[in-house]
C-alpha positions as CSV (number, residue, x, y, z in Angstrom):
1,M,13.2,17.4,-2.4
2,S,11.6,16.4,0.9
3,R,11.8,13.3,3.1
4,C,8.6,11.6,4.2
5,P,8.5,11.6,8.0
6,G,7.0,8.1,7.9
7,C,8.8,5.9,5.4
8,G,11.8,8.2,4.8
9,A,11.4,8.2,1.0
10,E,12.5,11.3,-0.9
11,F,9.9,13.1,-3.1
12,P,9.8,16.5,-4.8
13,E,8.3,19.1,-2.5
14,R,4.6,19.2,-2.7
15,D,1.7,20.7,-0.8
16,G,-1.5,18.8,-0.2
17,P,-3.4,16.6,2.2
18,T,-2.1,13.7,4.3
19,H,-3.7,10.9,6.3
20,R,-5.1,11.9,9.6
21,Y,-3.1,9.4,11.8
22,M,-0.6,7.8,9.4
23,E,2.3,10.3,9.4
24,S,3.5,11.0,5.9
25,S,4.5,13.9,3.6
26,P,1.9,15.3,1.2
27,A,4.0,14.0,-1.7
28,C,4.2,10.5,-0.3
29,W,0.5,10.4,0.4
30,A,-0.2,11.5,-3.2
31,A,2.2,8.9,-4.6
32,Y,0.4,6.2,-2.5
33,G,-2.9,7.5,-3.9
34,E,-1.6,7.0,-7.5
35,V,-0.5,3.5,-6.6
36,L,-4.0,2.7,-5.3
37,A,-5.6,4.2,-8.4
38,R,-3.5,2.0,-10.6
39,E,-4.4,-1.1,-8.5
40,Y,-8.1,-0.3,-8.5
41,S,-8.1,0.4,-12.3
42,D,-6.8,-2.9,-13.4
43,P,-7.3,-6.5,-12.0
44,A,-3.7,-7.4,-13.0
45,Y,-2.4,-4.8,-10.5
46,F,-5.1,-5.4,-7.9
47,Q,-3.7,-8.9,-7.1
48,V,-1.1,-7.3,-4.8
49,H,-3.4,-4.5,-3.5
50,R,-3.7,-5.7,0.1
51,L,0.1,-6.0,0.3
52,S,0.4,-2.4,-0.8
53,V,-2.1,-1.2,1.8
54,D,-0.4,-3.2,4.6
55,S,3.1,-2.0,3.6
56,Y,2.1,1.6,3.5
57,A,0.3,1.4,6.8
58,V,3.2,-0.2,8.7
59,Q,5.8,2.2,7.1
60,H,3.7,5.2,8.3
61,P,2.8,4.1,11.9
62,G,2.1,7.6,13.2
63,H,2.2,8.2,16.9
64,E,0.8,6.3,19.8
65,N,-3.0,6.6,19.8
66,P,-5.8,4.0,19.6
67,Q,-6.2,4.2,15.8
68,A,-2.5,3.9,15.1
69,I,-2.1,1.1,17.5
70,N,-4.9,-0.9,15.9
71,S,-3.8,0.0,12.3
72,V,-0.2,-1.2,12.8
73,A,-1.3,-4.3,14.6
74,V,-3.8,-5.5,12.0
75,H,-1.7,-4.6,9.0
76,L,1.3,-6.4,10.4
77,I,-1.0,-9.4,11.1
78,R,-2.1,-9.5,7.5
79,L,1.4,-9.1,6.2
80,S,2.5,-12.1,8.3
81,L,-0.5,-14.2,7.2
82,Q,0.3,-13.6,3.5
83,L,4.1,-13.7,3.7
84,E,4.7,-16.4,6.3
85,R,1.6,-18.5,6.3
86,K,1.1,-18.1,2.6
87,L,-2.6,-17.3,2.9
88,T,-4.3,-15.9,-0.2
89,P,-5.2,-12.2,-0.1
90,E,-8.8,-13.1,0.5
91,Q,-8.0,-15.5,3.3
92,A,-5.7,-13.0,4.9
93,N,-8.3,-10.3,4.6
94,S,-10.9,-12.5,6.3
95,A,-8.5,-13.1,9.2
96,M,-7.7,-9.4,9.4
97,V,-11.4,-8.6,9.7
98,Q,-11.5,-11.1,12.6
99,A,-8.4,-9.4,14.1
100,T,-10.1,-6.0,14.0
101,L,-12.7,-7.3,16.5
102,N,-9.9,-7.5,19.1
103,K,-9.2,-3.7,19.1
104,G,-8.6,-3.3,22.8
105,R,-6.1,-6.1,23.2
106,Y,-3.3,-4.5,21.1
107,H,-0.6,-2.2,22.5
108,W,1.8,0.3,20.9
109,L,4.7,-1.3,19.1
110,E,7.7,1.0,19.1
111,P,8.5,1.5,15.4
112,P,11.9,0.3,14.3
113,A,14.6,2.8,13.4
114,S,14.3,1.8,9.7
115,L,10.9,0.9,8.3
116,G,12.4,-0.8,5.3
117,E,14.6,-0.1,2.3
118,V,11.7,-0.5,-0.2
119,T,9.0,2.1,-0.1
120,V,6.0,3.4,-2.0
121,V,8.3,5.4,-4.2
122,D,9.7,2.1,-5.7
123,V,6.1,1.0,-6.5
124,W,5.1,4.4,-7.7
125,Q,7.9,4.4,-10.2
126,A,7.2,1.0,-11.6
127,G,6.4,1.2,-15.3
128,D,4.3,-1.9,-16.0
129,V,2.3,-4.6,-14.3
130,E,5.1,-7.0,-13.8
131,S,7.5,-4.4,-12.3
132,H,4.7,-3.1,-10.1
133,I,3.9,-6.6,-8.7
134,D,7.6,-7.3,-8.1
135,A,8.0,-3.9,-6.4
136,V,5.0,-4.5,-4.2
137,R,6.2,-7.9,-3.1
138,S,9.6,-6.6,-2.3
139,W,8.0,-3.7,-0.5
140,A,5.9,-6.0,1.7
141,K,8.9,-8.3,2.5
142,S,11.0,-5.2,3.4
143,A,8.3,-3.7,5.6
144,W,7.6,-6.9,7.4
145,Q,11.2,-7.6,8.0
146,A,11.7,-4.1,9.4
147,W,9.3,-4.9,12.2
148,S,11.2,-8.2,13.0
149,I,11.8,-7.1,16.6
150,H,8.0,-7.4,17.1
151,H,7.3,-10.6,15.1
152,A,6.7,-12.7,18.2
153,T,4.1,-10.3,19.5
154,I,2.4,-10.2,16.1
155,R,2.3,-13.9,15.9
156,K,0.6,-14.1,19.3
157,W,-2.0,-11.6,18.2
158,M,-2.9,-13.5,15.0
159,P,-6.3,-15.1,14.9
160,K,-6.5,-18.8,14.4
161,T,-6.5,-19.6,10.6
């Protein structure tokens, strides 16, 4: 078994690619790819797709560089818009697109010691649509809550909705 350096989840040891700036293990990156494939293959799964993308991104923040800074910022913004402001995925995505236009205004947010108790492994292991959706929603809440020390900053960065 190996521990993902991003989210901390345990996976069987595996070789393979990883994301270029989101720090993860090859096994974690592969599991995330399988989750995405499931979501793209069936509209019933796709309804929580953006929460999956946001949760994975903020649990794998990488290291301080312009791409990682912007990634963490806009994915935390979209999590907040969906979880706190209750925007639909489409509305939150439109606001996130607007937020990406402000790339130079974000700064590095020091990642919390724990990035959340629920990880991609919980979603990856889900056996049906209902358990997948429940796992993604729990994952998103866990990931957002993990970054609570930075919530005030994220709220200031949010575009007007």
